[in-house]
Short mmCIF file of the C-alpha atoms (twelve columns), coordinates in Angstrom:
data_MODEL
# 
_entry.id   MODEL 
# 
loop_
_atom_site.group_PDB 
_atom_site.id 
_atom_site.type_symbol 
_atom_site.label_atom_id 
_atom_site.label_alt_id 
_atom_site.label_comp_id 
_atom_site.label_asym_id 
_atom_site.label_seq_id 
_atom_site.Cartn_x 
_atom_site.Cartn_y 
_atom_site.Cartn_z 
_atom_site.pdbx_PDB_model_num 
ATOM 1  C CA . MET A 1  -1.667 -16.007 -1.662  1 
ATOM 2  C CA . ILE A 2  -0.324 -13.987 1.272   1 
ATOM 3  C CA . GLN A 3  -1.442 -10.928 3.186   1 
ATOM 4  C CA . VAL A 4  0.620  -8.136  4.674   1 
ATOM 5  C CA . ARG A 5  -0.510 -5.263  6.871   1 
ATOM 6  C CA . VAL A 6  1.188  -1.953  6.061   1 
ATOM 7  C CA . LYS A 7  1.053  1.727   6.859   1 
ATOM 8  C CA . LEU A 8  1.483  3.878   3.776   1 
ATOM 9  C CA . THR A 9  2.542  7.476   4.399   1 
ATOM 10 C CA . PHE A 10 2.041  9.822   1.454   1 
ATOM 11 C CA . PRO A 11 3.979  13.000  0.741   1 
ATOM 12 C CA . GLU A 12 1.966  16.085  -0.129  1 
ATOM 13 C CA . SER A 13 2.683  15.655  -3.843  1 
ATOM 14 C CA . LEU A 14 0.882  12.266  -3.919  1 
ATOM 15 C CA . VAL A 15 -2.114 12.889  -1.664  1 
ATOM 16 C CA . ARG A 16 -4.486 13.313  -4.631  1 
ATOM 17 C CA . THR A 17 -2.968 10.532  -6.769  1 
ATOM 18 C CA . PRO A 18 -4.983 7.263   -7.064  1 
ATOM 19 C CA . ILE A 19 -2.066 5.125   -5.880  1 
ATOM 20 C CA . LEU A 20 -4.129 2.172   -4.619  1 
ATOM 21 C CA . ALA A 21 -6.050 1.990   -7.902  1 
ATOM 22 C CA . GLN A 22 -2.744 1.796   -9.779  1 
ATOM 23 C CA . LEU A 23 -1.500 -0.873  -7.349  1 
ATOM 24 C CA . VAL A 24 -4.579 -3.000  -8.053  1 
ATOM 25 C CA . ARG A 25 -4.339 -2.637  -11.843 1 
ATOM 26 C CA . GLU A 26 -0.598 -3.058  -12.259 1 
ATOM 27 C CA . PHE A 27 0.160  -5.728  -9.656  1 
ATOM 28 C CA . ASP A 28 -3.158 -7.586  -9.235  1 
ATOM 29 C CA . LEU A 29 -3.155 -6.902  -5.498  1 
ATOM 30 C CA . GLU A 30 -6.173 -6.457  -3.255  1 
ATOM 31 C CA . PRO A 31 -5.915 -3.722  -0.604  1 
ATOM 32 C CA . ASN A 32 -8.352 -3.566  2.300   1 
ATOM 33 C CA . ILE A 33 -8.236 -0.138  3.982   1 
ATOM 34 C CA . ARG A 34 -8.494 -0.472  7.752   1 
ATOM 35 C CA . ARG A 35 -7.739 3.129   8.786   1 
ATOM 36 C CA . ALA A 36 -6.831 6.330   7.047   1 
ATOM 37 C CA . ASP A 37 -6.185 9.996   7.653   1 
ATOM 38 C CA . VAL A 38 -5.887 12.039  4.492   1 
ATOM 39 C CA . GLU A 39 -5.661 15.813  4.500   1 
ATOM 40 C CA . GLU A 40 -4.603 18.401  1.952   1 
ATOM 41 C CA . HIS A 41 -0.891 18.315  2.820   1 
ATOM 42 C CA . ARG A 42 -0.346 14.785  4.078   1 
ATOM 43 C CA . GLY A 43 -1.948 11.403  4.390   1 
ATOM 44 C CA . TRP A 44 -1.549 7.874   5.663   1 
ATOM 45 C CA . ILE A 45 -3.415 4.637   5.162   1 
ATOM 46 C CA . VAL A 46 -3.238 1.428   7.176   1 
ATOM 47 C CA . CYS A 47 -4.295 -1.441  4.981   1 
ATOM 48 C CA . GLU A 48 -4.037 -5.166  4.474   1 
ATOM 49 C CA . ILE A 49 -2.815 -6.119  1.019   1 
ATOM 50 C CA . ASP A 50 -3.470 -9.597  -0.397  1 
ATOM 51 C CA . GLY A 51 -1.653 -11.078 -3.364  1 
ATOM 52 C CA . GLU A 52 0.871  -13.514 -4.712  1 
ATOM 53 C CA . PRO A 53 4.275  -13.193 -2.991  1 
ATOM 54 C CA . ALA A 54 6.186  -11.930 -6.054  1 
ATOM 55 C CA . ALA A 55 3.447  -9.420  -6.955  1 
ATOM 56 C CA . LEU A 56 3.258  -8.208  -3.373  1 
ATOM 57 C CA . GLU A 57 7.007  -7.647  -3.191  1 
ATOM 58 C CA . ALA A 58 7.001  -5.845  -6.550  1 
ATOM 59 C CA . GLY A 59 4.026  -3.705  -5.533  1 
ATOM 60 C CA . LEU A 60 5.611  -2.634  -2.245  1 
ATOM 61 C CA . ASP A 61 8.859  -1.802  -4.052  1 
ATOM 62 C CA . TRP A 62 6.880  0.260   -6.575  1 
ATOM 63 C CA . LEU A 63 5.148  2.180   -3.760  1 
ATOM 64 C CA . ARG A 64 8.556  3.041   -2.285  1 
ATOM 65 C CA . GLU A 65 9.822  4.156   -5.712  1 
ATOM 66 C CA . GLN A 66 6.852  6.555   -5.931  1 
ATOM 67 C CA . GLY A 67 7.986  8.238   -2.702  1 
ATOM 68 C CA . ILE A 68 5.573  6.550   -0.311  1 
ATOM 69 C CA . VAL A 69 6.914  5.392   3.047   1 
ATOM 70 C CA . VAL A 70 5.935  1.733   3.547   1 
ATOM 71 C CA . ASP A 71 5.987  0.454   7.130   1 
ATOM 72 C CA . LEU A 72 5.262  -3.232  7.642   1 
ATOM 73 C CA . LEU A 73 2.926  -3.822  10.584  1 
ATOM 74 C CA . GLY A 74 3.202  -7.374  11.891  1 
ATOM 75 C CA . ASP A 75 3.843  -10.651 10.137  1 
ATOM 76 C CA . LEU A 76 2.962  -11.917 6.699   1 
ATOM 77 C CA . LEU A 77 -0.092 -14.146 6.728   1 
ATOM 78 C CA . GLU A 78 -0.439 -17.016 4.282   1 
ATOM 79 C CA . GLY A 79 -3.912 -17.827 3.102   1 
# 
């Protein structure tokens, strides 16, 4: 199991979409929201995401495919 800290920046078209819920269901990942600023036309979330390395990589790739900007914040932590 590893943990990564990321900033997810959402375009206006995805602000109301339950992206983190889909991430949990489809990739068996566990996000922990540390900060967020979500408004009608934009939004960002800083969160720690725990999961198996392959699932984490696939989940981050999926977020990017959805149009979300994924910025890695710091190092990966193994747990």
